[in-house]
Backbone as CSV, one residue per row, in Angstrom:
resi,resn,N_x,N_y,N_z,CA_x,CA_y,CA_z,C_x,C_y,C_z
1,MET,58.282,81.719,236.054,57.102,81.708,235.180,56.445,82.944,235.082
2,GLU,56.476,84.244,236.218,56.085,85.325,236.660,56.817,86.209,234.789
3,GLY,58.148,86.104,234.895,58.509,87.199,234.311,58.302,86.883,232.764
4,GLN,58.193,85.370,232.758,57.373,84.983,231.340,56.091,85.520,231.019
5,LEU,55.137,84.914,232.205,54.087,86.011,231.336,53.737,87.128,231.537
6,GLU,54.589,88.024,231.767,55.267,89.331,232.050,55.115,90.105,230.577
7,ARG,56.908,88.957,230.119,57.014,89.474,229.035,56.088,89.486,227.204
8,ASN,55.087,87.854,227.821,54.745,87.702,227.116,53.379,88.626,226.424
9,GLY,52.997,89.432,227.468,51.963,90.315,227.683,52.507,91.461,227.179
10,ALA,54.029,92.073,227.719,54.633,92.581,227.051,54.609,92.753,225.427
11,GLU,54.753,91.495,224.899,54.215,91.063,223.573,53.819,91.374,222.511
12,ARG,52.871,90.309,223.115,51.188,91.192,222.698,50.637,92.457,222.616
13,ALA,50.897,93.129,223.738,50.395,94.352,223.462,51.509,95.056,222.227
14,ILE,52.521,95.277,222.196,53.474,95.597,221.042,53.165,95.085,220.171
15,GLY,52.772,93.877,219.626,52.273,93.019,218.749,50.727,93.982,218.223
16,THR,50.011,94.454,219.082,48.968,94.947,218.878,49.031,96.008,218.406
17,VAL,49.715,97.280,218.685,49.469,98.267,218.634,51.001,98.434,217.224
18,MET,51.503,97.954,217.140,52.364,97.719,215.489,51.147,97.425,214.327
19,THR,50.666,95.960,214.893,50.379,95.401,213.913,48.818,95.490,213.393
20,ASP,48.136,95.279,214.783,46.554,95.205,214.712,45.783,96.284,214.948
21,GLU,44.515,96.287,214.017,43.695,97.524,213.701,43.433,97.962,214.791
22,LYS,43.265,97.564,215.854,42.875,98.103,217.060,44.054,99.091,217.417
23,GLY,45.385,98.719,217.353,46.601,99.429,217.362,46.783,100.465,216.549
24,GLN,46.632,100.105,215.545,46.194,101.666,214.452,45.238,102.922,214.772
25,VAL,44.173,102.326,215.419,43.377,103.456,215.995,43.645,104.060,217.606
26,MET,44.479,103.273,218.248,45.137,103.259,218.910,46.538,104.953,218.456
27,ARG,47.420,104.806,217.303,48.782,105.323,216.889,47.852,106.585,216.756
28,GLN,47.007,106.424,215.753,45.949,107.944,215.356,45.422,108.446,216.924
29,ASN,44.666,107.872,217.712,44.554,109.061,218.801,45.745,109.535,219.446
30,ALA,46.853,108.356,219.310,48.191,109.088,220.207,48.829,110.407,219.385
31,LEU,48.347,110.328,217.857,49.367,111.694,217.147,48.333,112.707,218.168
32,ALA,46.579,112.555,217.459,45.965,113.366,217.923,45.811,113.780,219.215
33,LEU,46.560,113.680,220.387,46.621,114.210,221.411,48.514,114.481,221.242
34,LYS,49.165,114.294,220.879,50.405,114.962,220.030,50.396,116.572,219.546
35,ARG,49.844,116.253,218.757,48.926,117.861,217.687,48.993,118.164,219.239
36,ASP,47.200,118.047,219.884,46.851,118.555,220.579,47.928,119.295,222.217
37,LEU,48.287,118.391,222.299,49.545,118.743,222.926,50.884,120.404,222.586
38,GLU,50.703,119.428,221.438,51.974,121.183,220.569,51.057,122.143,220.532
39,ALA,49.974,122.111,220.334,49.447,123.401,220.108,48.703,124.493,221.326
40,SER,48.485,123.157,222.684,48.363,124.126,224.017,50.035,124.841,224.682
41,ILE,51.071,123.725,224.360,52.007,124.938,224.631,52.933,125.435,223.814
42,SER,52.505,125.671,222.834,52.793,126.986,221.951,52.265,128.457,221.938
43,GLU,52.834,129.034,221.423,52.722,130.235,221.935,51.142,131.104,222.009
44,GLY,50.701,131.059,222.633,49.351,131.573,222.473,48.432,130.665,222.584
45,GLY,49.184,129.074,222.967,48.037,127.861,223.049,47.314,127.763,224.571
46,PHE,46.383,127.373,224.967,45.888,127.794,226.214,47.008,127.446,227.587
47,THR,47.994,126.609,227.421,48.948,126.145,228.770,49.671,127.576,228.539
48,SER,50.155,128.030,227.434,50.884,129.467,227.509,50.031,130.819,227.570
49,VAL,48.667,130.231,227.590,48.036,131.534,227.930,47.600,131.687,229.514
50,SER,47.399,130.515,229.919,47.589,130.560,231.704,48.350,129.987,232.355
51,VAL,49.922,130.205,232.374,50.853,130.151,233.046,50.745,132.091,232.358
52,ARG,50.741,132.241,231.955,51.335,133.857,231.242,50.214,134.786,233.207
53,GLU,48.622,133.877,232.921,47.851,134.935,233.498,47.854,134.417,235.063
54,LEU,48.825,133.217,235.030,48.938,132.846,236.649,50.138,133.375,237.307
55,VAL,50.956,133.820,236.843,52.548,134.867,236.906,51.661,136.187,236.750
56,ARG,50.791,136.957,236.319,50.180,138.317,236.481,49.386,137.338,237.814
57,LEU,48.536,137.003,238.082,47.694,137.039,239.152,48.947,136.731,240.340
58,ILE,50.405,136.918,240.378,50.981,136.114,241.562,51.661,137.727,242.108
59,SER,51.623,137.514,240.453,52.541,139.510,241.104,51.976,140.344,241.506
60,SER,50.504,140.183,240.798,49.892,141.416,241.135,49.485,141.330,243.602
61,PHE,50.033,140.217,243.577,49.675,139.863,245.051,51.305,140.217,246.084
62,CYS,52.083,140.476,245.291,53.434,141.564,245.684,54.398,142.546,245.005
63,SER,55.044,142.867,245.822,55.456,144.371,244.533,56.521,143.947,244.246
64,CYS,57.330,143.257,243.784,58.454,142.233,242.687,59.093,143.431,241.612
């Protein structure tokens, strides 16, 4: 019985994401998040700059 409930829940969730208006909003939000993450990790993006600054800071503590 428990496996059946989990399967039904997964089926409903997939149906919502794929066909429902709520799913449309979820897909749009996921796409916006993907774009933000891609920008963040690209050269000159926030993550790229932060990692470079961290490496610079760590390097300043040792004579590597």
